[in-house]
LOGU-79559 format. One record per residue (C-alpha): x, y, z; residue number from 1. Coordinates in steps of 0.25 Angstrom, whole numbers, m for minus. Layout:
BEGIN
<bake x="X" y="Y" z="Z" num="NUM"/>
...
This chain:
BEGIN
<bake x="81" y="391" z="145" num="1"/>
<bake x="78" y="377" z="150" num="2"/>
<bake x="72" y="374" z="164" num="3"/>
<bake x="85" y="369" z="169" num="4"/>
<bake x="92" y="382" z="164" num="5"/>
<bake x="82" y="390" z="171" num="6"/>
<bake x="84" y="383" z="184" num="7"/>
<bake x="99" y="384" z="183" num="8"/>
<bake x="98" y="399" z="180" num="9"/>
<bake x="89" y="401" z="193" num="10"/>
<bake x="99" y="393" z="201" num="11"/>
<bake x="110" y="402" z="196" num="12"/>
<bake x="103" y="414" z="200" num="13"/>
<bake x="101" y="409" z="214" num="14"/>
<bake x="115" y="405" z="215" num="15"/>
<bake x="120" y="419" z="212" num="16"/>
<bake x="111" y="424" z="223" num="17"/>
<bake x="117" y="415" z="233" num="18"/>
<bake x="131" y="417" z="228" num="19"/>
<bake x="133" y="402" z="223" num="20"/>
<bake x="141" y="399" z="211" num="21"/>
<bake x="138" y="385" z="209" num="22"/>
<bake x="126" y="376" z="214" num="23"/>
<bake x="127" y="361" z="216" num="24"/>
<bake x="114" y="353" z="215" num="25"/>
<bake x="117" y="338" z="218" num="26"/>
<bake x="107" y="327" z="216" num="27"/>
<bake x="105" y="324" z="231" num="28"/>
<bake x="95" y="328" z="241" num="29"/>
<bake x="98" y="331" z="256" num="30"/>
<bake x="101" y="316" z="258" num="31"/>
<bake x="111" y="314" z="247" num="32"/>
<bake x="101" y="305" z="240" num="33"/>
<bake x="103" y="300" z="226" num="34"/>
<bake x="88" y="300" z="222" num="35"/>
<bake x="81" y="312" z="228" num="36"/>
<bake x="67" y="318" z="230" num="37"/>
<bake x="62" y="328" z="220" num="38"/>
<bake x="65" y="339" z="229" num="39"/>
<bake x="80" y="336" z="228" num="40"/>
<bake x="81" y="335" z="213" num="41"/>
<bake x="87" y="348" z="212" num="42"/>
<bake x="99" y="344" z="203" num="43"/>
<bake x="89" y="338" z="193" num="44"/>
<bake x="80" y="351" z="194" num="45"/>
<bake x="92" y="361" z="191" num="46"/>
<bake x="99" y="352" z="180" num="47"/>
<bake x="88" y="344" z="174" num="48"/>
<bake x="97" y="331" z="176" num="49"/>
<bake x="88" y="321" z="183" num="50"/>
<bake x="98" y="310" z="186" num="51"/>
<bake x="99" y="305" z="200" num="52"/>
<bake x="114" y="309" z="201" num="53"/>
<bake x="121" y="322" z="198" num="54"/>
<bake x="125" y="336" z="203" num="55"/>
<bake x="122" y="349" z="196" num="56"/>
<bake x="130" y="362" z="198" num="57"/>
<bake x="125" y="375" z="194" num="58"/>
<bake x="135" y="386" z="192" num="59"/>
<bake x="132" y="401" z="189" num="60"/>
<bake x="137" y="398" z="175" num="61"/>
<bake x="139" y="383" z="173" num="62"/>
<bake x="131" y="371" z="178" num="63"/>
<bake x="135" y="356" z="178" num="64"/>
<bake x="129" y="342" z="182" num="65"/>
<bake x="137" y="330" z="186" num="66"/>
<bake x="131" y="316" z="185" num="67"/>
<bake x="137" y="302" z="184" num="68"/>
<bake x="138" y="293" z="173" num="69"/>
<bake x="124" y="287" z="175" num="70"/>
<bake x="118" y="300" z="171" num="71"/>
<bake x="127" y="306" z="160" num="72"/>
<bake x="118" y="304" z="148" num="73"/>
<bake x="106" y="308" z="156" num="74"/>
<bake x="112" y="321" z="161" num="75"/>
<bake x="117" y="325" z="148" num="76"/>
<bake x="103" y="324" z="142" num="77"/>
<bake x="96" y="331" z="154" num="78"/>
<bake x="106" y="342" z="155" num="79"/>
<bake x="105" y="346" z="140" num="80"/>
<bake x="102" y="361" z="139" num="81"/>
<bake x="103" y="364" z="154" num="82"/>
<bake x="116" y="371" z="154" num="83"/>
<bake x="121" y="361" z="164" num="84"/>
<bake x="134" y="353" z="160" num="85"/>
<bake x="135" y="338" z="163" num="86"/>
<bake x="147" y="333" z="170" num="87"/>
<bake x="148" y="318" z="168" num="88"/>
<bake x="153" y="314" z="182" num="89"/>
<bake x="162" y="303" z="182" num="90"/>
<bake x="168" y="305" z="168" num="91"/>
<bake x="182" y="308" z="166" num="92"/>
<bake x="186" y="322" z="167" num="93"/>
<bake x="173" y="327" z="172" num="94"/>
<bake x="174" y="336" z="184" num="95"/>
<bake x="166" y="334" z="196" num="96"/>
<bake x="156" y="344" z="201" num="97"/>
<bake x="166" y="350" z="211" num="98"/>
<bake x="178" y="350" z="202" num="99"/>
<bake x="169" y="358" z="191" num="100"/>
<bake x="165" y="368" z="202" num="101"/>
<bake x="179" y="370" z="207" num="102"/>
<bake x="184" y="372" z="192" num="103"/>
<bake x="172" y="382" z="188" num="104"/>
<bake x="169" y="390" z="200" num="105"/>
<bake x="178" y="402" z="205" num="106"/>
<bake x="184" y="403" z="218" num="107"/>
<bake x="175" y="406" z="230" num="108"/>
<bake x="163" y="401" z="222" num="109"/>
<bake x="151" y="396" z="230" num="110"/>
<bake x="145" y="382" z="227" num="111"/>
<bake x="131" y="380" z="232" num="112"/>
<bake x="123" y="368" z="235" num="113"/>
<bake x="111" y="363" z="244" num="114"/>
<bake x="119" y="358" z="256" num="115"/>
<bake x="108" y="347" z="258" num="116"/>
<bake x="111" y="341" z="245" num="117"/>
<bake x="126" y="341" z="245" num="118"/>
<bake x="134" y="331" z="253" num="119"/>
<bake x="146" y="335" z="262" num="120"/>
<bake x="155" y="326" z="253" num="121"/>
<bake x="151" y="334" z="240" num="122"/>
<bake x="154" y="347" z="248" num="123"/>
<bake x="168" y="341" z="251" num="124"/>
<bake x="171" y="337" z="237" num="125"/>
<bake x="166" y="351" z="232" num="126"/>
<bake x="176" y="358" z="241" num="127"/>
<bake x="187" y="348" z="238" num="128"/>
<bake x="187" y="350" z="223" num="129"/>
<bake x="188" y="365" z="225" num="130"/>
<bake x="201" y="363" z="232" num="131"/>
<bake x="207" y="377" z="236" num="132"/>
<bake x="197" y="384" z="228" num="133"/>
<bake x="188" y="392" z="237" num="134"/>
<bake x="173" y="389" z="236" num="135"/>
<bake x="161" y="391" z="244" num="136"/>
<bake x="150" y="381" z="247" num="137"/>
<bake x="135" y="385" z="250" num="138"/>
<bake x="126" y="374" z="254" num="139"/>
<bake x="116" y="382" z="261" num="140"/>
<bake x="106" y="384" z="249" num="141"/>
<bake x="95" y="376" z="242" num="142"/>
<bake x="95" y="385" z="229" num="143"/>
<bake x="86" y="375" z="221" num="144"/>
<bake x="74" y="377" z="230" num="145"/>
<bake x="74" y="392" z="227" num="146"/>
<bake x="72" y="390" z="212" num="147"/>
<bake x="65" y="376" z="212" num="148"/>
<bake x="51" y="381" z="213" num="149"/>
<bake x="44" y="367" z="211" num="150"/>
<bake x="54" y="359" z="219" num="151"/>
<bake x="47" y="346" z="224" num="152"/>
<bake x="43" y="345" z="239" num="153"/>
<bake x="51" y="335" z="248" num="154"/>
<bake x="44" y="322" z="250" num="155"/>
<bake x="34" y="319" z="262" num="156"/>
<bake x="33" y="304" z="259" num="157"/>
<bake x="33" y="296" z="272" num="158"/>
<bake x="44" y="287" z="277" num="159"/>
<bake x="40" y="273" z="279" num="160"/>
<bake x="46" y="261" z="287" num="161"/>
<bake x="54" y="250" z="279" num="162"/>
<bake x="51" y="238" z="287" num="163"/>
<bake x="62" y="230" z="294" num="164"/>
<bake x="57" y="218" z="287" num="165"/>
<bake x="63" y="224" z="274" num="166"/>
<bake x="75" y="232" z="281" num="167"/>
<bake x="80" y="220" z="289" num="168"/>
<bake x="85" y="229" z="300" num="169"/>
<bake x="79" y="239" z="310" num="170"/>
<bake x="82" y="254" z="310" num="171"/>
<bake x="87" y="254" z="324" num="172"/>
<bake x="97" y="243" z="321" num="173"/>
<bake x="102" y="251" z="309" num="174"/>
<bake x="103" y="264" z="317" num="175"/>
<bake x="111" y="256" z="327" num="176"/>
<bake x="120" y="252" z="316" num="177"/>
<bake x="122" y="266" z="311" num="178"/>
<bake x="125" y="271" z="325" num="179"/>
<bake x="136" y="260" z="326" num="180"/>
<bake x="143" y="265" z="314" num="181"/>
<bake x="142" y="279" z="319" num="182"/>
<bake x="149" y="275" z="331" num="183"/>
<bake x="160" y="269" z="323" num="184"/>
<bake x="162" y="282" z="316" num="185"/>
<bake x="161" y="290" z="329" num="186"/>
<bake x="149" y="297" z="325" num="187"/>
<bake x="138" y="301" z="335" num="188"/>
<bake x="128" y="304" z="325" num="189"/>
<bake x="125" y="301" z="310" num="190"/>
<bake x="116" y="308" z="300" num="191"/>
<bake x="110" y="299" z="289" num="192"/>
<bake x="106" y="308" z="278" num="193"/>
<bake x="105" y="298" z="266" num="194"/>
<bake x="90" y="294" z="265" num="195"/>
<bake x="92" y="279" z="262" num="196"/>
<bake x="101" y="278" z="274" num="197"/>
<bake x="90" y="284" z="283" num="198"/>
<bake x="79" y="275" z="277" num="199"/>
<bake x="88" y="263" z="279" num="200"/>
<bake x="92" y="266" z="293" num="201"/>
<bake x="78" y="269" z="298" num="202"/>
<bake x="70" y="258" z="289" num="203"/>
<bake x="62" y="269" z="283" num="204"/>
<bake x="59" y="273" z="269" num="205"/>
<bake x="52" y="284" z="262" num="206"/>
<bake x="48" y="290" z="249" num="207"/>
<bake x="55" y="304" z="248" num="208"/>
<bake x="63" y="300" z="235" num="209"/>
<bake x="57" y="293" z="224" num="210"/>
<bake x="61" y="278" z="223" num="211"/>
<bake x="70" y="280" z="235" num="212"/>
<bake x="62" y="276" z="248" num="213"/>
<bake x="69" y="286" z="257" num="214"/>
<bake x="64" y="298" z="265" num="215"/>
<bake x="72" y="312" z="267" num="216"/>
<bake x="78" y="312" z="281" num="217"/>
<bake x="90" y="312" z="290" num="218"/>
<bake x="94" y="302" z="300" num="219"/>
<bake x="102" y="307" z="312" num="220"/>
<bake x="108" y="295" z="321" num="221"/>
<bake x="115" y="299" z="334" num="222"/>
<bake x="120" y="289" z="344" num="223"/>
<bake x="107" y="289" z="351" num="224"/>
<bake x="96" y="295" z="342" num="225"/>
<bake x="91" y="294" z="328" num="226"/>
<bake x="84" y="306" z="321" num="227"/>
<bake x="77" y="305" z="307" num="228"/>
<bake x="74" y="319" z="301" num="229"/>
<bake x="63" y="317" z="291" num="230"/>
<bake x="51" y="325" z="287" num="231"/>
<bake x="41" y="321" z="297" num="232"/>
<bake x="29" y="320" z="287" num="233"/>
<bake x="36" y="308" z="282" num="234"/>
<bake x="35" y="301" z="296" num="235"/>
<bake x="23" y="293" z="298" num="236"/>
<bake x="18" y="288" z="311" num="237"/>
<bake x="23" y="274" z="308" num="238"/>
<bake x="37" y="279" z="304" num="239"/>
<bake x="37" y="289" z="316" num="240"/>
<bake x="34" y="277" z="326" num="241"/>
<bake x="45" y="269" z="319" num="242"/>
<bake x="55" y="279" z="320" num="243"/>
<bake x="53" y="280" z="335" num="244"/>
<bake x="54" y="265" z="336" num="245"/>
<bake x="68" y="266" z="330" num="246"/>
<bake x="72" y="278" z="339" num="247"/>
<bake x="73" y="288" z="327" num="248"/>
<bake x="67" y="302" z="329" num="249"/>
<bake x="60" y="308" z="317" num="250"/>
<bake x="63" y="323" z="315" num="251"/>
<bake x="60" y="333" z="305" num="252"/>
<bake x="69" y="332" z="292" num="253"/>
<bake x="74" y="347" z="294" num="254"/>
<bake x="77" y="345" z="309" num="255"/>
<bake x="89" y="337" z="304" num="256"/>
<bake x="97" y="351" z="301" num="257"/>
<bake x="94" y="356" z="315" num="258"/>
<bake x="98" y="343" z="322" num="259"/>
<bake x="111" y="342" z="314" num="260"/>
<bake x="114" y="357" z="317" num="261"/>
<bake x="113" y="354" z="332" num="262"/>
<bake x="118" y="340" z="332" num="263"/>
<bake x="125" y="337" z="345" num="264"/>
<bake x="132" y="324" z="342" num="265"/>
<bake x="147" y="323" z="342" num="266"/>
<bake x="148" y="318" z="328" num="267"/>
<bake x="140" y="314" z="316" num="268"/>
<bake x="142" y="304" z="305" num="269"/>
<bake x="139" y="310" z="291" num="270"/>
<bake x="142" y="304" z="277" num="271"/>
<bake x="147" y="316" z="269" num="272"/>
<bake x="144" y="309" z="256" num="273"/>
<bake x="129" y="309" z="259" num="274"/>
<bake x="127" y="320" z="269" num="275"/>
<bake x="124" y="334" z="265" num="276"/>
<bake x="132" y="346" z="267" num="277"/>
<bake x="120" y="352" z="274" num="278"/>
<bake x="121" y="342" z="285" num="279"/>
<bake x="136" y="344" z="287" num="280"/>
<bake x="133" y="359" z="288" num="281"/>
<bake x="122" y="357" z="298" num="282"/>
<bake x="131" y="350" z="309" num="283"/>
<bake x="137" y="357" z="321" num="284"/>
<bake x="152" y="359" z="320" num="285"/>
<bake x="153" y="351" z="333" num="286"/>
<bake x="148" y="338" z="327" num="287"/>
<bake x="159" y="330" z="321" num="288"/>
<bake x="155" y="324" z="307" num="289"/>
<bake x="160" y="310" z="305" num="290"/>
<bake x="160" y="308" z="290" num="291"/>
<bake x="156" y="294" z="285" num="292"/>
<bake x="147" y="285" z="278" num="293"/>
<bake x="133" y="283" z="284" num="294"/>
<bake x="133" y="269" z="291" num="295"/>
<bake x="119" y="266" z="285" num="296"/>
<bake x="124" y="267" z="271" num="297"/>
<bake x="132" y="254" z="272" num="298"/>
<bake x="122" y="248" z="281" num="299"/>
<bake x="110" y="249" z="272" num="300"/>
<bake x="118" y="244" z="260" num="301"/>
<bake x="120" y="230" z="268" num="302"/>
<bake x="107" y="224" z="266" num="303"/>
<bake x="103" y="215" z="277" num="304"/>
<bake x="97" y="201" z="276" num="305"/>
<bake x="83" y="206" z="276" num="306"/>
<bake x="86" y="216" z="265" num="307"/>
<bake x="93" y="206" z="256" num="308"/>
<bake x="81" y="197" z="258" num="309"/>
<bake x="71" y="208" z="255" num="310"/>
<bake x="80" y="212" z="243" num="311"/>
<bake x="79" y="199" z="236" num="312"/>
<bake x="64" y="199" z="237" num="313"/>
<bake x="63" y="213" z="232" num="314"/>
<bake x="73" y="210" z="220" num="315"/>
<bake x="64" y="198" z="216" num="316"/>
<bake x="52" y="207" z="216" num="317"/>
<bake x="59" y="217" z="207" num="318"/>
<bake x="64" y="206" z="198" num="319"/>
<bake x="50" y="201" z="196" num="320"/>
<bake x="47" y="216" z="192" num="321"/>
<bake x="59" y="217" z="182" num="322"/>
<bake x="56" y="203" z="176" num="323"/>
<bake x="41" y="207" z="173" num="324"/>
<bake x="46" y="220" z="167" num="325"/>
<bake x="56" y="213" z="158" num="326"/>
<bake x="45" y="204" z="153" num="327"/>
<bake x="36" y="216" z="151" num="328"/>
<bake x="47" y="223" z="143" num="329"/>
<bake x="49" y="211" z="134" num="330"/>
<bake x="34" y="210" z="132" num="331"/>
<bake x="32" y="225" z="128" num="332"/>
<bake x="45" y="231" z="122" num="333"/>
<bake x="44" y="224" z="109" num="334"/>
<bake x="30" y="230" z="107" num="335"/>
<bake x="36" y="244" z="109" num="336"/>
<bake x="27" y="246" z="122" num="337"/>
<bake x="38" y="249" z="132" num="338"/>
<bake x="44" y="263" z="134" num="339"/>
<bake x="55" y="266" z="145" num="340"/>
<bake x="44" y="273" z="153" num="341"/>
<bake x="34" y="262" z="152" num="342"/>
<bake x="45" y="251" z="156" num="343"/>
<bake x="48" y="259" z="168" num="344"/>
<bake x="33" y="260" z="172" num="345"/>
<bake x="31" y="245" z="170" num="346"/>
<bake x="43" y="241" z="178" num="347"/>
<bake x="38" y="249" z="189" num="348"/>
<bake x="25" y="242" z="188" num="349"/>
<bake x="31" y="229" z="189" num="350"/>
<bake x="39" y="232" z="201" num="351"/>
<bake x="26" y="238" z="208" num="352"/>
<bake x="20" y="224" z="207" num="353"/>
<bake x="30" y="219" z="217" num="354"/>
<bake x="27" y="219" z="231" num="355"/>
<bake x="34" y="230" z="239" num="356"/>
<bake x="38" y="239" z="227" num="357"/>
<bake x="37" y="253" z="231" num="358"/>
<bake x="44" y="261" z="220" num="359"/>
<bake x="55" y="261" z="210" num="360"/>
<bake x="69" y="263" z="216" num="361"/>
<bake x="73" y="272" z="205" num="362"/>
<bake x="68" y="278" z="192" num="363"/>
<bake x="68" y="266" z="182" num="364"/>
<bake x="79" y="268" z="171" num="365"/>
<bake x="72" y="262" z="158" num="366"/>
<bake x="81" y="266" z="146" num="367"/>
<bake x="79" y="260" z="132" num="368"/>
<bake x="91" y="260" z="123" num="369"/>
<bake x="99" y="273" z="125" num="370"/>
<bake x="91" y="277" z="137" num="371"/>
<bake x="98" y="265" z="144" num="372"/>
<bake x="111" y="272" z="143" num="373"/>
<bake x="107" y="283" z="152" num="374"/>
<bake x="109" y="276" z="166" num="375"/>
<bake x="98" y="283" z="173" num="376"/>
<bake x="88" y="286" z="162" num="377"/>
<bake x="74" y="288" z="166" num="378"/>
<bake x="64" y="289" z="155" num="379"/>
<bake x="54" y="300" z="153" num="380"/>
<bake x="43" y="303" z="143" num="381"/>
<bake x="53" y="310" z="134" num="382"/>
<bake x="64" y="299" z="134" num="383"/>
<bake x="55" y="287" z="135" num="384"/>
<bake x="56" y="277" z="124" num="385"/>
<bake x="50" y="264" z="119" num="386"/>
<bake x="59" y="252" z="123" num="387"/>
<bake x="61" y="244" z="110" num="388"/>
<bake x="67" y="230" z="108" num="389"/>
<bake x="81" y="236" z="103" num="390"/>
<bake x="92" y="239" z="113" num="391"/>
<bake x="91" y="240" z="128" num="392"/>
<bake x="81" y="244" z="138" num="393"/>
<bake x="88" y="247" z="152" num="394"/>
<bake x="79" y="247" z="164" num="395"/>
<bake x="85" y="250" z="178" num="396"/>
<bake x="74" y="250" z="189" num="397"/>
<bake x="72" y="247" z="203" num="398"/>
<bake x="61" y="246" z="214" num="399"/>
<bake x="59" y="249" z="229" num="400"/>
<bake x="54" y="239" z="238" num="401"/>
<bake x="54" y="237" z="253" num="402"/>
<bake x="63" y="225" z="251" num="403"/>
<bake x="74" y="233" z="243" num="404"/>
<bake x="77" y="242" z="231" num="405"/>
<bake x="79" y="236" z="217" num="406"/>
<bake x="87" y="241" z="206" num="407"/>
<bake x="89" y="233" z="193" num="408"/>
<bake x="93" y="236" z="178" num="409"/>
<bake x="90" y="227" z="166" num="410"/>
<bake x="93" y="230" z="152" num="411"/>
<bake x="83" y="224" z="142" num="412"/>
<bake x="83" y="222" z="127" num="413"/>
<bake x="71" y="217" z="118" num="414"/>
<bake x="77" y="216" z="105" num="415"/>
<bake x="90" y="216" z="97" num="416"/>
<bake x="103" y="222" z="103" num="417"/>
<bake x="116" y="227" z="96" num="418"/>
<bake x="129" y="219" z="99" num="419"/>
<bake x="133" y="231" z="108" num="420"/>
<bake x="120" y="231" z="116" num="421"/>
<bake x="122" y="216" z="119" num="422"/>
<bake x="137" y="218" z="122" num="423"/>
<bake x="133" y="229" z="132" num="424"/>
<bake x="122" y="222" z="139" num="425"/>
<bake x="131" y="210" z="141" num="426"/>
<bake x="143" y="218" z="146" num="427"/>
<bake x="133" y="224" z="156" num="428"/>
<bake x="128" y="210" z="160" num="429"/>
<bake x="142" y="205" z="161" num="430"/>
<bake x="145" y="216" z="171" num="431"/>
<bake x="133" y="213" z="180" num="432"/>
<bake x="136" y="198" z="180" num="433"/>
<bake x="151" y="200" z="183" num="434"/>
<bake x="148" y="209" z="195" num="435"/>
<bake x="137" y="200" z="200" num="436"/>
<bake x="147" y="188" z="200" num="437"/>
<bake x="157" y="196" z="208" num="438"/>
<bake x="164" y="190" z="220" num="439"/>
<bake x="172" y="200" z="228" num="440"/>
<bake x="179" y="201" z="241" num="441"/>
<bake x="174" y="208" z="254" num="442"/>
<bake x="178" y="222" z="253" num="443"/>
<bake x="176" y="224" z="238" num="444"/>
<bake x="169" y="237" z="234" num="445"/>
<bake x="160" y="240" z="222" num="446"/>
<bake x="171" y="246" z="214" num="447"/>
<bake x="179" y="233" z="215" num="448"/>
<bake x="168" y="226" z="208" num="449"/>
<bake x="163" y="236" z="198" num="450"/>
<bake x="172" y="231" z="188" num="451"/>
<bake x="165" y="218" z="187" num="452"/>
<bake x="153" y="225" z="181" num="453"/>
<bake x="161" y="234" z="172" num="454"/>
<bake x="171" y="224" z="167" num="455"/>
<bake x="164" y="218" z="155" num="456"/>
<bake x="161" y="232" z="150" num="457"/>
<bake x="175" y="237" z="153" num="458"/>
<bake x="181" y="226" z="144" num="459"/>
<bake x="173" y="232" z="133" num="460"/>
<bake x="176" y="247" z="136" num="461"/>
<bake x="163" y="250" z="142" num="462"/>
<bake x="159" y="256" z="155" num="463"/>
<bake x="147" y="262" z="162" num="464"/>
<bake x="148" y="276" z="170" num="465"/>
<bake x="142" y="272" z="183" num="466"/>
<bake x="143" y="262" z="194" num="467"/>
<bake x="139" y="248" z="193" num="468"/>
<bake x="130" y="247" z="205" num="469"/>
<bake x="125" y="252" z="218" num="470"/>
<bake x="119" y="248" z="231" num="471"/>
<bake x="104" y="247" z="232" num="472"/>
<bake x="95" y="251" z="244" num="473"/>
<bake x="85" y="243" z="251" num="474"/>
<bake x="72" y="250" z="249" num="475"/>
<bake x="80" y="262" z="248" num="476"/>
<bake x="89" y="269" z="237" num="477"/>
<bake x="92" y="261" z="224" num="478"/>
<bake x="106" y="267" z="225" num="479"/>
<bake x="112" y="264" z="239" num="480"/>
<bake x="127" y="265" z="243" num="481"/>
<bake x="137" y="262" z="248" num="482"/>
<bake x="141" y="251" z="238" num="483"/>
<bake x="141" y="251" z="223" num="484"/>
<bake x="148" y="246" z="211" num="485"/>
<bake x="156" y="257" z="203" num="486"/>
<bake x="170" y="261" z="199" num="487"/>
<bake x="171" y="271" z="211" num="488"/>
<bake x="177" y="266" z="224" num="489"/>
<bake x="166" y="266" z="234" num="490"/>
<bake x="173" y="260" z="247" num="491"/>
<bake x="161" y="251" z="251" num="492"/>
<bake x="164" y="236" z="251" num="493"/>
<bake x="152" y="228" z="246" num="494"/>
<bake x="146" y="220" z="257" num="495"/>
<bake x="136" y="208" z="258" num="496"/>
<bake x="122" y="214" z="259" num="497"/>
<bake x="125" y="225" z="249" num="498"/>
<bake x="116" y="226" z="237" num="499"/>
<bake x="122" y="233" z="224" num="500"/>
<bake x="118" y="234" z="210" num="501"/>
<bake x="126" y="228" z="198" num="502"/>
<bake x="123" y="237" z="186" num="503"/>
<bake x="133" y="239" z="175" num="504"/>
<bake x="129" y="245" z="162" num="505"/>
<bake x="132" y="250" z="148" num="506"/>
<bake x="127" y="263" z="144" num="507"/>
<bake x="129" y="268" z="129" num="508"/>
<bake x="124" y="282" z="127" num="509"/>
<bake x="113" y="283" z="116" num="510"/>
<bake x="113" y="268" z="115" num="511"/>
<bake x="109" y="259" z="127" num="512"/>
<bake x="111" y="256" z="141" num="513"/>
<bake x="113" y="242" z="148" num="514"/>
<bake x="112" y="240" z="163" num="515"/>
<bake x="109" y="227" z="171" num="516"/>
<bake x="108" y="229" z="186" num="517"/>
<bake x="106" y="219" z="198" num="518"/>
<bake x="107" y="221" z="213" num="519"/>
<bake x="117" y="212" z="219" num="520"/>
<bake x="119" y="208" z="234" num="521"/>
<bake x="133" y="207" z="240" num="522"/>
<bake x="134" y="194" z="247" num="523"/>
<bake x="145" y="186" z="254" num="524"/>
<bake x="152" y="176" z="245" num="525"/>
<bake x="163" y="168" z="252" num="526"/>
<bake x="174" y="170" z="262" num="527"/>
<bake x="188" y="164" z="259" num="528"/>
<bake x="202" y="165" z="264" num="529"/>
<bake x="203" y="177" z="255" num="530"/>
<bake x="192" y="185" z="261" num="531"/>
<bake x="177" y="187" z="260" num="532"/>
<bake x="170" y="188" z="246" num="533"/>
<bake x="156" y="193" z="242" num="534"/>
<bake x="148" y="192" z="229" num="535"/>
<bake x="135" y="197" z="224" num="536"/>
<bake x="121" y="192" z="222" num="537"/>
<bake x="112" y="198" z="211" num="538"/>
<bake x="99" y="200" z="219" num="539"/>
<bake x="92" y="207" z="208" num="540"/>
<bake x="83" y="197" z="201" num="541"/>
<bake x="79" y="200" z="187" num="542"/>
<bake x="82" y="195" z="173" num="543"/>
<bake x="93" y="201" z="165" num="544"/>
<bake x="91" y="202" z="150" num="545"/>
<bake x="98" y="191" z="143" num="546"/>
<bake x="94" y="195" z="129" num="547"/>
<bake x="105" y="206" z="128" num="548"/>
<bake x="117" y="197" z="132" num="549"/>
<bake x="128" y="193" z="123" num="550"/>
<bake x="129" y="179" z="130" num="551"/>
<bake x="142" y="176" z="124" num="552"/>
<bake x="148" y="188" z="131" num="553"/>
<bake x="145" y="183" z="145" num="554"/>
<bake x="155" y="174" z="152" num="555"/>
<bake x="150" y="160" z="157" num="556"/>
<bake x="150" y="166" z="171" num="557"/>
<bake x="142" y="178" z="167" num="558"/>
<bake x="131" y="169" z="160" num="559"/>
<bake x="130" y="160" z="172" num="560"/>
<bake x="128" y="171" z="181" num="561"/>
<bake x="117" y="177" z="173" num="562"/>
<bake x="110" y="163" z="171" num="563"/>
<bake x="111" y="161" z="186" num="564"/>
<bake x="105" y="175" z="189" num="565"/>
<bake x="94" y="173" z="180" num="566"/>
<bake x="91" y="159" z="186" num="567"/>
<bake x="90" y="166" z="200" num="568"/>
<bake x="81" y="177" z="194" num="569"/>
<bake x="71" y="167" z="188" num="570"/>
<bake x="71" y="159" z="201" num="571"/>
<bake x="68" y="171" z="210" num="572"/>
<bake x="58" y="178" z="201" num="573"/>
<bake x="50" y="167" z="194" num="574"/>
<bake x="42" y="163" z="206" num="575"/>
<bake x="37" y="177" z="207" num="576"/>
<bake x="32" y="178" z="192" num="577"/>
<bake x="20" y="173" z="184" num="578"/>
<bake x="22" y="161" z="174" num="579"/>
<bake x="24" y="171" z="162" num="580"/>
<bake x="34" y="179" z="170" num="581"/>
<bake x="41" y="167" z="174" num="582"/>
<bake x="42" y="163" z="160" num="583"/>
<bake x="48" y="176" z="156" num="584"/>
<bake x="58" y="176" z="167" num="585"/>
<bake x="63" y="162" z="164" num="586"/>
<bake x="65" y="167" z="149" num="587"/>
<bake x="73" y="179" z="153" num="588"/>
<bake x="81" y="172" z="164" num="589"/>
<bake x="85" y="160" z="155" num="590"/>
<bake x="100" y="156" z="155" num="591"/>
<bake x="108" y="161" z="144" num="592"/>
């Protein structure tokens, strides 16, 4: 029996004792975070699947794991021999988690989950899919702690101030803006539970989650007061004085539950998509719940002038690091001296040379050949391979700087390619360029533009099973809402000041992966008698590999865009480089 099978068996015994027929383990923590601290990685611990997104369900007889197209290949490998079935979420005819539970569980079954890690919206979906079939929910237990003997401790890392010279707007002004939106929704209080929203609103950052500069907390805003619930060991004298100066009272983290249960305000604004079932359960019946999006989510997505200026500087620094990495690869790959892990380490070292770099913004994806087809591959000592001249080496990486969070993908080649590889690379590049050149009307959503990136592939009967792009935080989470590019309808118009990635790809299982990614800034373009129009500026500045391109496959407009982009890359980065580095940069940004 494998270690995973032993853990599942232990959990099933505990479930029987508690009268629970199915136990749900999501990926999130108590704050609906995408990336979580080690303490909250219960889904990975119970299933063996280590991707950032997915949900495990352990029944008394059967078990399943649901994850999206980014992780299908990885999950299949990691679940092998565990007895846990993979459900490829998003594929045709694949049941959702709640549909599967409704089909497999008998009437009056009890479904259990840790109420802190399960959102109110997830609870509603679960009950909806059961329809008239009676089912009981038990959200009062944390079963994993009872069997996870060496569960990691929660972080005690201190919070720190993110200076307004970077943030561009003071916390008091941000909280006022939030209160104004609360009033529009007729809410007299608002609980902010998502960690990046709290960090943004207070101009504070932390180190509770690796590569995500946030700290575990809740922020309760009423008409006249603001309370931050946080482990007091994280609050230094400087931060304590700062919180007092912006009229925010710091309280113990667990005090949030007592304060919520005795809340005396008339109404509270909560986002059911991101707020836990436990929070809803804690509220007095007399308090009216106003369900709606947290105002800060949209506010923080709209980068102010200071943030945009800082972002440009940060992306120049990051571009220098990427260019040095590219040169290092070209110098060392032919000699067989580069592995996936050594490349990851060297790229981090180049970023660390840049002023302000604090850490990576996510674990680098450095996948050679077939590993590049695993969208979120992470090399380890077992999987690590030498990067050779043939085929592709896909590297997706990013850094955290006080002046912004970066996220960039480049796909490299160092030798001969097959015709299929060249075509795939060029199709991906065409998608990047077509979306980059878009001009669109005010009010357009990301889903209205997603086809521009997929179009070249669709003409060849090719597609990728994930979104095309996501928002990016400002010295915050690398994945930030509410905007994005995908086929799904997300009712959020793109607005000037939003930053969003552009990253189509082609992933051929067992062969290779291709992805090219830039961050783009939404800007005003023109206003005519027909309306207001926006466009994009690609603010990522780093060379795109041209050796893999079928030049004849590009249109004149696409070739002109690439040459113009590379001219800007050279203009911005060359003054920051040595003579030798400038010569290399000139070569790889030469017009085609």
